[in-house]
C-alpha positions as CSV (number, residue, x, y, z in Angstrom):
1,X,-17.3,-89.9,88.3
2,X,-19.0,-92.4,85.9
3,X,-17.8,-96.0,86.0
4,X,-18.4,-98.7,83.5
5,X,-18.0,-102.2,85.1
6,X,-17.7,-105.5,83.2
7,X,-16.2,-108.9,83.5
8,X,-15.7,-112.2,81.6
9,X,-17.4,-114.6,84.1
10,X,-20.9,-113.4,83.1
11,X,-23.6,-111.0,84.2
12,X,-24.6,-113.1,87.2
13,X,-21.0,-113.9,88.5
14,X,-20.3,-113.3,92.2
15,X,-17.1,-111.4,91.4
16,X,-19.2,-108.8,89.5
17,X,-21.3,-108.2,92.6
18,X,-18.0,-107.7,94.5
19,X,-16.9,-105.2,91.9
20,X,-20.2,-103.3,92.2
21,X,-19.5,-103.0,96.0
22,X,-16.0,-101.7,95.3
23,X,-17.4,-99.2,92.8
24,X,-20.0,-97.9,95.2
25,X,-17.2,-96.7,97.5
26,X,-15.9,-94.6,94.6
27,X,-19.1,-93.0,93.5
28,X,-22.9,-93.1,93.9
29,X,-25.0,-95.8,92.4
30,X,-26.4,-93.6,89.6
31,X,-22.9,-93.2,88.2
32,X,-22.2,-97.0,88.0
33,X,-23.2,-98.8,84.8
34,X,-22.8,-102.6,84.5
35,X,-22.4,-104.0,80.9
36,X,-21.4,-107.7,81.1
37,X,-21.5,-110.8,79.0
38,X,-24.8,-112.8,79.1
39,X,-22.8,-116.0,79.8
40,X,-19.3,-116.9,80.9
41,X,-16.6,-115.8,78.4
42,X,-13.4,-116.7,80.3
43,X,-10.3,-117.2,78.2
44,X,-11.4,-115.2,75.2
45,X,-8.7,-112.5,75.5
46,X,-9.4,-109.3,73.5
47,X,-11.9,-111.0,71.2
48,X,-14.7,-108.9,69.6
49,X,-17.8,-109.8,67.7
50,X,-16.4,-108.3,64.5
51,X,-18.4,-110.4,62.0
52,X,-21.7,-110.9,63.8
53,X,-24.2,-108.7,65.6
54,X,-24.7,-109.0,69.4
55,X,-27.9,-108.5,71.4
56,X,-27.9,-106.1,74.3
57,X,-30.6,-106.3,77.0
58,X,-31.3,-103.8,79.8
59,X,-32.0,-106.1,82.8
60,X,-32.7,-103.2,85.1
61,X,-31.6,-99.6,85.5
62,X,-27.9,-99.2,84.6
63,X,-27.5,-103.0,84.2
64,X,-27.1,-104.5,80.7
65,X,-26.4,-108.0,79.4
66,X,-24.6,-108.4,76.1
67,X,-24.5,-111.5,74.0
68,X,-20.8,-111.0,73.2
69,X,-17.4,-110.8,74.7
70,X,-15.9,-108.6,77.4
71,X,-14.3,-106.2,74.9
72,X,-17.7,-106.0,73.2
73,X,-19.2,-105.0,76.5
74,X,-16.8,-102.0,76.7
75,X,-17.7,-101.0,73.2
76,X,-21.4,-101.4,73.9
77,X,-21.1,-99.4,77.1
78,X,-19.4,-96.5,75.4
79,X,-21.3,-96.3,72.1
80,X,-24.8,-97.6,73.1
81,X,-25.3,-97.1,76.9
82,X,-23.3,-93.8,77.0
83,X,-24.1,-92.9,73.4
84,X,-20.5,-92.1,72.7
85,X,-19.8,-90.2,75.9
86,X,-17.0,-92.1,77.5
87,X,-17.0,-93.1,81.2
88,X,-14.3,-91.9,83.5
89,X,-13.1,-95.4,84.4
90,X,-13.5,-98.9,83.2
91,X,-13.3,-101.6,85.9
92,X,-13.2,-105.3,84.8
93,X,-13.6,-108.2,87.2
94,X,-13.4,-109.3,89.8
95,X,-12.3,-112.4,88.0
96,X,-12.7,-115.8,89.6
97,X,-9.1,-116.8,89.6
98,X,-5.8,-115.0,89.0
99,X,-4.7,-113.2,85.8
100,X,-1.1,-113.0,86.8
101,X,1.9,-114.1,84.6
102,X,1.0,-115.9,81.3
103,X,-2.7,-115.9,82.2
104,X,-2.8,-112.2,81.1
105,X,-2.6,-113.3,77.4
106,X,-5.7,-115.5,77.6
107,X,-7.9,-113.4,79.9
108,X,-11.2,-111.8,78.9
109,X,-11.0,-109.7,82.0
110,X,-7.7,-108.2,80.7
111,X,-9.3,-108.0,77.2
112,X,-11.9,-105.6,78.5
113,X,-9.3,-103.4,80.1
114,X,-7.3,-103.4,76.9
115,X,-10.3,-102.1,75.0
116,X,-10.9,-99.4,77.6
117,X,-7.3,-98.2,77.3
118,X,-7.5,-98.3,73.4
119,X,-10.6,-96.0,73.8
120,X,-8.5,-93.6,75.9
121,X,-10.2,-94.5,79.2
122,X,-8.3,-95.3,82.4
123,X,-9.0,-99.0,82.8
124,X,-8.3,-101.4,85.7
125,X,-8.6,-105.2,85.6
126,X,-9.1,-106.9,89.0
127,X,-8.7,-110.7,89.7
128,X,-8.8,-112.8,92.8
129,X,-6.2,-115.5,93.1
130,X,-7.6,-118.8,94.5
131,X,-5.7,-121.2,96.8
132,X,-6.1,-123.3,100.0
133,X,-6.2,-120.2,102.2
134,X,-9.2,-118.6,100.7
135,X,-11.1,-121.3,98.8
136,X,-13.0,-122.4,101.9
137,X,-13.8,-119.0,103.2
138,X,-17.5,-117.9,103.2
139,X,-16.4,-115.3,100.7
140,X,-13.4,-116.3,98.6
141,X,-13.3,-112.8,97.2
142,X,-12.8,-111.3,100.7
143,X,-9.3,-109.9,99.9
144,X,-10.5,-108.1,96.8
145,X,-13.7,-106.8,98.5
146,X,-11.9,-105.4,101.5
147,X,-8.9,-104.0,99.7
148,X,-10.2,-103.3,96.1
149,X,-11.3,-99.6,96.6
150,X,-8.0,-98.8,98.4
151,X,-5.9,-100.1,95.5
152,X,-8.0,-98.3,92.9
153,X,-7.7,-95.0,94.8
154,X,-4.0,-95.5,95.0
155,X,-3.8,-96.0,91.2
156,X,-6.0,-93.1,90.5
157,X,-4.1,-90.9,92.9
158,X,-0.8,-91.3,91.1
159,X,-0.2,-88.3,88.8
160,X,1.8,-89.7,85.9
161,X,3.0,-87.8,82.8
162,X,0.8,-88.2,79.7
163,X,2.4,-90.1,76.9
164,X,1.5,-90.5,73.3
165,X,0.7,-93.9,71.7
166,X,-0.9,-96.8,73.5
167,X,-2.5,-95.9,76.8
168,X,-1.7,-97.7,80.0
169,X,-4.1,-100.0,81.8
170,X,-3.6,-101.7,85.1
171,X,-3.7,-105.4,86.0
172,X,-4.5,-106.0,89.7
173,X,-4.3,-109.4,91.3
174,X,-5.4,-110.1,94.9
175,X,-3.5,-112.9,96.8
176,X,-5.1,-116.2,97.7
177,X,-5.5,-115.2,101.4
178,X,-8.1,-113.9,103.8
179,X,-8.3,-110.1,103.8
180,X,-6.6,-109.8,107.2
181,X,-3.6,-111.7,105.8
182,X,-2.9,-109.4,102.9
183,X,0.6,-108.0,103.4
184,X,0.4,-104.9,101.2
185,X,0.5,-103.7,97.6
186,X,3.4,-104.2,95.2
187,X,3.9,-102.5,91.8
188,X,5.6,-105.2,89.8
189,X,6.2,-106.7,86.4
190,X,4.3,-109.4,84.7
191,X,5.7,-112.8,85.5
192,X,6.1,-116.2,83.8
193,X,5.5,-119.4,85.7
194,X,8.3,-121.8,84.8
195,X,7.1,-124.9,82.9
196,X,3.4,-124.1,83.4
197,X,1.4,-124.4,80.2
198,X,-2.2,-124.6,79.1
199,X,-2.9,-128.1,77.6
200,X,-5.8,-130.3,76.5
201,X,-7.2,-133.4,78.1
202,X,-9.0,-136.0,76.0
203,X,-12.4,-137.5,76.9
204,X,-13.9,-140.2,74.8
205,X,-17.7,-140.2,74.5
206,X,-19.9,-143.3,74.5
207,X,-20.0,-143.1,70.7
208,X,-16.2,-143.2,70.5
209,X,-15.7,-139.6,69.6
210,X,-12.9,-137.6,71.2
211,X,-13.6,-134.3,73.0
212,X,-10.9,-132.1,74.2
213,X,-11.0,-130.0,77.3
214,X,-8.5,-127.2,77.9
215,X,-6.7,-127.3,81.2
216,X,-4.6,-124.6,82.9
217,X,-1.1,-125.1,84.2
218,X,0.0,-125.2,87.8
219,X,-1.0,-121.8,89.3
220,X,1.1,-122.3,92.4
221,X,4.5,-122.9,90.8
222,X,7.4,-121.6,93.0
223,X,8.9,-118.4,91.5
224,X,12.0,-116.5,92.5
225,X,11.5,-113.1,90.9
226,X,9.7,-109.9,91.8
227,X,6.8,-110.5,89.5
228,X,3.0,-110.5,89.9
229,X,2.5,-114.2,90.5
230,X,5.4,-114.3,93.0
231,X,4.1,-111.4,95.0
232,X,0.6,-112.9,95.0
233,X,1.9,-116.2,96.4
234,X,3.7,-114.2,99.0
235,X,0.5,-112.5,100.2
236,X,0.7,-109.2,98.4
237,X,-1.7,-107.5,96.0
238,X,0.1,-107.0,92.7
239,X,-0.4,-104.0,90.4
240,X,1.2,-104.2,86.9
241,X,1.0,-101.2,84.5
242,X,0.5,-102.6,81.0
243,X,-0.3,-101.5,77.4
244,X,-1.3,-103.1,74.2
245,X,2.1,-102.6,72.5
246,X,3.6,-106.1,72.2
247,X,6.8,-105.0,70.6
248,X,9.9,-106.6,72.1
249,X,12.1,-103.5,72.0
250,X,15.3,-105.3,73.2
251,X,15.1,-107.7,70.3
252,X,14.2,-104.9,67.9
253,X,17.2,-102.8,69.0
254,X,19.4,-105.9,68.6
255,X,18.2,-106.4,65.0
256,X,18.8,-102.7,64.2
257,X,22.3,-102.9,65.6
258,X,23.1,-105.8,63.3
259,X,22.1,-103.9,60.2
């Protein structure tokens, strides 16, 4: 089984090292290929370098750095590293911070999994929620490192009927706890944190110019539904099947009924 791993935190990110450890429990080292951005690309979504070339550098055997975005790395892995021969799995992460709820729409980690699915490859995005219970651990990624392989095997072991159209990818988020405190795995929907929005904060330079820094919303908002962020806050690993089709079928059907 050949595995392509990538991320959006960059080629030297600690979460990528965790993902390599997870992958090594699935196959041997010769079958694992790392293709990751040369620098941090968090928050770029499914962006690709459509109008400019990107440089790819082989750092060592089976490890490549790309001057581009996470989705670029999947394309580079398939069409440059594998010379058009697709890998069996794309794994993206392990992201530093959660990609639950509305974060899905911004995430480069998710963007890589989307591209993998669009290419017809089974793709899984993995992210580690941060909070008071794991931030001060020697390894904040402990929950994902210990439980990551088990979750991936569970996903791969489920025989689902093949469907036409957009392929499914999987969004996995590990709770902000120590590995021993993880309560289990829940297959759940994508959530929405109430009244939690991205925003900008203004900083004025010594020359009087305004610089805007993007800030995330409250990641620990209390939620009452059976969604990814709620399950993460309750100590569970969440798995959410997703696909790139953004159609709101309920509204579409309502419009058609009104015609």
